[in-house]
C-alpha positions, -999 to +999 in steps of 0.1 A: -149+296-275-115+280-269-097+307-289-113+334-268-101+315-237-066+313-250-064+350-258-080+362-225-058+338-204-027+349-223-036+386-218-042+382-181-011+362-174+012+382-196+001+415-181+009+402-146+043+390-159+053+422-175+040+446-148+072+444-129+093+456-159+103+492-162+084+499-194+059+526-204+023+517-200+016+516-238+045+491-243+032+470-215-003+470-230+011+460-264+033+433-249+004+417-232-020+418-261-004+390-283+028+370-285+036+388-318+033+422-302+055+410-273+082+400-298+080+435-313+081+452-279+110+430-269+129+442-300+121+478-292+131+475-255+163+456-263+188+442-239+178+424-207+144+441-206+136+427-241+147+393-229+124+395-199+095+406-221+100+375-243+103+352-213+071+366-198+053+362-231+066+326-236+055+316-201+021+333-205+015+316-238+025+282-225+002+285-196-027+298-218-022+269-242-022+244-214-054+258-198-071+259-232-061+223-239-075+211-206-107+230-213-109+215-248-104+180-233-132+187-208-156+197-236-147+165-255-154+144-224-188+161-219-196+155-256-186+119-254-208+113-223-237+132-240-233+109-270-232+078-249-263+088-230-284+100-260-274+074-285-277+044-261-296+016-279-295+033-313-282+010-341-254+023-362-272+009-392-305+026-385-318+045-415-330+077-399-349+087-431-371+056-429-376+061-391-387+097-397-411+087-425-426+059-403-432+084-375-449+109-398-474+084-412 
């Protein structure tokens, strides 16, 4: 889930960042697909344009990683709250096997 968020956020942000560059559409699509592709496209474009492609890719990846980290932290907070609510009053030493057997009989 978080990996999908990272990739989709990167693709969205990097495509906005590279749209202003004077590059053919196929190179723009490749540059916004992954950071590795952006590095290859930057090498192909060369010069100042290549530097701008790298800058856009770096900024997009940084933003995507930050958003993904915040989302991951949110998931962990929800999991922690769920654990506190559902495990309230349960002993850490409770033998769940014995408890299950007792409920069956």
